[in-house]
N, C-alpha and C positions, 0 to 999 in steps of 0.2 A: 474637586480636589483628589478624593479619594476614587470617584468610579473611572475618572484619568486614568492615573496611577494606577489601579487594575489591570484596564486597557494596552496599558502601557508597559507592564509587567513583565519579562521575561518568559520567554513561550517556547514550548518542543518542536523542534526541526519537522518531528513527524505530524505534529498541526498545521504545518502550514505547507506538508507533502500535499497535506488531505484536502485543503484548501487549493492547489494547482490542479489536483486531478479529477474537483468540482467543478473549476471554469473552464477544464477543456475538455471533457466531458459533454458541456452544456455547449459551448461551442459546437462541440462537433456535429453534436445532435444540429444547434441551430443550421451551421454549413448545410449538412445530408435536408432540410425540409424548401431550401430555394429551390424552384424551380429551373427544369433546362440545366442537367451540368455541362459548365466548360471546364478545361481543360485547370485554369486557374482555380478551379471551385475543387478538384479533386484534390490538383495536391493543395492546395490548403487541408483541406482535409486529413492528409497524408501527416503534413505536419503537426497539426493540433494534434492527433491521434499519438504519435509519437512525443509529444508535450507532457499528455493526459498519461501517458506508460512510463516516462521519465527520462528518453533518451535521450542523454546528452542536453540535456536542460537547456544550459547557457546558450545553444544554440537555436533549437528545436522550442522555447516559448519564444522568447522576440519572433522566431520567424512565424511561427503560429500566429498571432499576433498582427503580425503585417498582413499572412495571406487570409487572413476571420477580416480585418478591416478592407482591405481592397474588392471581397466579396460584398460584405455587409453593409459598410457606408454607402457605395454611391444608391441610391432611391430609395436608400432605408429597408428595403422587403422584408424584415419581420420589424419594421421598426425600431424607435430607441432601445426601447427593449433586449433587441437582439444584439445590439451590442455593446452589451452591462460584461457579459464574458469578455467579450476584448478590453473593455479599460481595466478589470477584473488581472487579467494574462498578462498586460502592459507593466500596472505596478509589481507582479509576479516577476516581469522582465529585471528587476532591478533589485533581486534577493536572492539566496538561496535554497531555493524551492524543490530543489533537487537532494537535499538533504534527508531527508522521508522519503518514505511511498514512494520509490522508483525502483526500475530497472536498473540507472545509473546507480547504485547502490548497489545492488546486489551483485551485479560483476564485480564491483570493485573488493565486496566481500570475499567473491570466487577469487578471485586475483591475490585473497591475505593483506589486502593493503587497507594501510589504517582509514575510519570512518567516521563521520561523528557518529554518536551516541545520539540517536532521533528521540529518548524520551529524558534528555535530558536539557533542560530548561535555561537559555542561553539569551541573553539581551537581544542577539543581531535579530532573531527568531521570534523575539516580542514586539519590536519598532515594524517587522518588516507584516508581521499579522495584524499588526494599529492602521497600518498604510492600506491594505486590504480591504479590513474592514469600515476605515471611511470610505475609500473609495465607491465598494457595495451601496454604504446606505446614503450616498450623495446622490448616486448613481438613480438606483431608489426612489431617491427623495426626488430627483427631476425628472423620472417619468413620468410620476403620478402628480406629482404639481403639473406639466406641461398640458394630462390629460384635466387636471383639475380646471387649469384655464380657459380651454379648450372649449370647456362646458362638457363632454359628453368624455369622462374619465372609464378605461388610458384611451391615448390619440391616439394608441397605435394600432393595427390594424388589430381585429377581434381574436385572441387568444394567445398572442404572442408575449402579454403582460407573464406566459408562464413561465420562457423562458428564464427567466429572471429569477423567479423563485425558487430554484434548485441552491440559487447563491444564497441563500439565509443560511444555508447548513455550514458556512465559514464561520458565523457565528458563536457554534456550538464545538466542543472542542473530543470532534465523534473520535476517533482516535481512544483520549482517556474514557470516553464511554463505553470505548468495545474493553477496556482489560479490567474495567470494574463489572461488565457481563460476565466476562470471565471468571477473573476471581471467585464470581454468584456463582458461577457453574463447576468452581473447582469446588468449593465450601460443597457440592450436593453430590458432586462425580469423583472426585477427589483428582490429584493433578495426573498427567501425562508422562513419566519421568523414561528419561534417554540414559542407557548407559554406552558408552562410543570411549576409542582410542585414541586419548586423551596425544600417545606419542605417532599416531599416524596424521601428515598436513592436509590431505583430502578429507578426512576423519573429522577435524578441526572448523577444516573451510564449509566440509559442508555442516556441524552444526552452528556457524555462525549464518548460517543461511538460511538454516529453518530456527533462530531466533531470531529472524528479523521478521519472517511470514509469520511469525505466531504474534497473529492480534488481539488475538483473546489470552493473552500469557496462561496457557493451560499447560506449556513443556518443564522439564524441570529437567538438566543437563546435567549429567554426570561424568567426568571421563574417570574411568575405572582405575584406572593406573593412580589416584590421590582418597582411589573411595575406601573405604573398611566394607569391603565387597560383602564379606560373612555378616555382620551388622546390619546394610543396607538388605539386604533377604531374609535375613532374620525376621526386620522389622514388617516388612513388608511382601510376607509368607512366597516365595519362589525361590524356588532354586537353580541358580545358576555358580559356575566358575570361571575365574580368569582367562582357564584354556579358552572356553566359549566365546569371552567377549574378545578374545584374540583373534579369532576366526569370522565372525560376524556381530553385527552392533544387535542389540537389546530395549527393546521400551515395554512398558510393565504398567499397568494400572488395578486396583484394586482384588490386587493377586493375579492377574490373567500377564503371564507371560508373551512375548513373540519373539521372535529373534530374525534376524537376514531382511529377507525381500516381505516373509509376514509382517513383519517390522515397519516396512517401508510401503505396505499397503494401508496398517493402521493409523501412521503418519499420515495418510493425503489425506484422513476421512478429521483426522485435527486441523488440520490446517484449509482456511476457508482459499487460500488461493490452491491448492492442488486438486479441492472438491472434483472439478471440470475433469482430472486424469485419475480418480477414486475408480470411477464405474468402469475403467478400458483394466485395471489392476487387477479386477476381480473377474472380468470376462473368461468365460470355461474356457480351459484350454492355456488359462496363462501364467498359473502357476510355473510350470516347470520350465519356458524359456527365462522367466523371469528369476525363479533361481540361481537356475545358470548362471545367468549374466551379473547376476549379485555376486556368487561365488568368484568369477571369473574378475571384479572390476577389485573383492576383497583381497583374494590374493595379490595382485599387481599393483593396491593403493600405493604402497610404497612412492612406486615409480611419476605418480601421479602429482 
């Protein structure tokens, strides 16, 4: 009974969002492995990709499931194992799987609209996660059991059982593990402090967006207008004034401070979601136009 209570306890929406991402990443790979792509397969891959990214999940999660079933069920080209992400997606169609780890949530944040806290455990996410894990366990059991009954485990075409293995990640709380890793890294390298203008609507939205992207919990945000700036600067060994922060945000770690566009480049290396952008910000010649664009946005930030 205790084990049952453990699995059914409240869970964080971030964990459920991660399970959705794993399920549809697996489904996209499975669909891409089917030979001779057709218009139906391309449409199914598109729907599953949007569900993976977390775009309008109430629509694209069930649509991706329908498309995946339409391609993978007839003839079972990838065996029963290839249908497991479809089964998991079908369960997630009845949940709020877009409350965490989704573009849908990031867009809502940028609109300054309220969103559920992805790190706050809620009973609904716990029930949804339990249902998802149960579906995976039953599906894997059926695949392996079918193979054993046939005498050639697994009965599916060679290698297709591999499509089911990534779904086992649903049994680990990967977002929590990432945050633990981030806390360990913070103890070694220290946090990254972000000083922003809390009276600026664009700055507040950007802060919420960056916080949502901070999977490793490396960033500490400070509204400089509510901060004892002199004490903060003395504590961390930096020199900065309110006048400077009214012009551009600042980022500092271990006594090193960067402001404006240089702060944005530093943040890009601190957030995994922005790693693809980080090298572009450091290309030769990128600094001058980058700083000019940042200054223009900073001067007009109250209009956004």
